[in-house]
C-alpha positions, 0 to 999 in steps of 0.5 A, spaced: 927 340 304 930 337 310 929 339 317 936 343 318 934 348 313 926 349 315 925 356 317 919 360 320 918 367 320 915 366 328 922 364 330 926 370 326 922 375 330 924 372 337 931 372 334 931 379 333 928 381 340 934 377 343 939 381 339 936 387 340 936 386 348 943 384 347 944 391 344 941 394 349 945 390 354 951 392 351 949 400 351 948 399 359 954 396 360 958 402 357 955 407 361 956 402 367 949 401 369 949 394 371 942 392 374 939 394 367 945 390 363 944 384 367 936 384 366 937 385 359 942 380 358 937 375 362 932 377 358 936 376 351 938 369 354 930 367 355 928 369 348 934 365 345 931 359 350 924 360 348 926 361 340 929 354 341 923 351 344 918 354 339 923 352 333 922 345 336 915 345 336 914 348 329 919 343 326 915 337 329 908 340 327 912 341 320 914 334 320 907 331 322 904 336 316 909 333 311 907 326 313 900 327 313 901 330 306 905 324 304 900 319 306 894 323 302 899 322 296 900 315 297 892 314 298 891 318 291 896 314 288 893 307 290 886 309 288 889 311 281 892 304 281 886 300 283 882 304 278 887 302 272 887 295 274 879 294 275 879 297 268 
């Protein structure tokens, strides 16, 4: 699994909130309520920024976990080879 196609449920929720805020902003734009429109637009942009930062953190944690898993697998493999050679 490459880094580009790793998905996390947590970031999908943030993306949903951003889309909902954009939808609300569009509704208020139609009824010409500018103050709530700009507030909703800024809120959706903040959700997108938070989503990006959160995704980067989760991706880093995923990479660290994969690295630890690979190290553990190599240790087990090395122990198996050592036990075979000692017999």
